[in-house]
N, C-alpha and C positions, 0 to 999 in steps of 0.2 A: 456475597461479594466474589466468591470463587468464579461464578459465571461471568462477572464483569472482567475479572482479571484474565480469564481464558479468552474472552472476546477481544480484549486489548492486545493480547499476545498474538491472536490470529490476524488481527489487523496489521500489526507490525510485520509479521511474516509475509502477509500478502503484499505489503508495500515493498519489502525486500525482493520478493519474487518479480514484481513488476519492474523494479529498477534493473534487475538482472536481465530481464527480457529486453528492455530498451537498450541496454548496453550491448547485448548480443546482436540486436537489430542494427545498431549503429556500426558495429564491427563488420557485419555482413554488407552494409551499404558502403563501407570503406573499401571493400574488395571489388565493388562494382566499377572501380576506376580503371578497369582493364586488367587487373591482376587475375590470376587463375584462382577461382574459388574451388573449394573441395567438392567432390562429386556428390556428397550428401548434404549440400547446403539447402537451406530453407527457401521456399518461394519468395519472390520479391515482396518486400513489406513497404507500405506507404508510411514513411517516417512522419510526415505531417499529420496524418490521421492518428497514428499511434501516439504522437505527442499530445494531440487534442484529447484523446481518450485518457491518457495518463493524467493530464491536468484535471479532467473531470473526476477521475477516480481519487486523485489526491485530495480534491475538495471534499468528496464524500467521506474519505477516511478522516480528514480533519474534523468534519462535523460529527462523525461517529465517536471519535476519540474525545471530543469536547463533551458529548452527551455522556460518555462513560465517566469522565472526570466529574461532571456535575452530579451524576447519580452516586458516585463514590463519595463525594463530599457530602451530599444529602444523607447518605447512609451513615457516614461518620458523625454528622451533626445529630441525627436522630438517636444514634447510640449514646452520644454525650448527654442528650436530654434524658434518656432513660436512667443514666447513672445519677443524674441530679435529682431524680424523683425520690 
């Protein structure tokens, strides 16, 4: 189960990183209203495409997390069955 726990942790960290990237992109887009952006700003980002990509990734993450939960539950159930033997 350690591998499952590590996978779940990595999924949660990936989702947090994606959310941070979207927030940064939104902040960059907010500066596009005519305010002066820092000289080291990132290239223009297509917020609509980023939003679509994020939605697809979130769906994949939810599927992966459900699979992990199902495998964890199955592992616990098989462990309980071994104890009852």
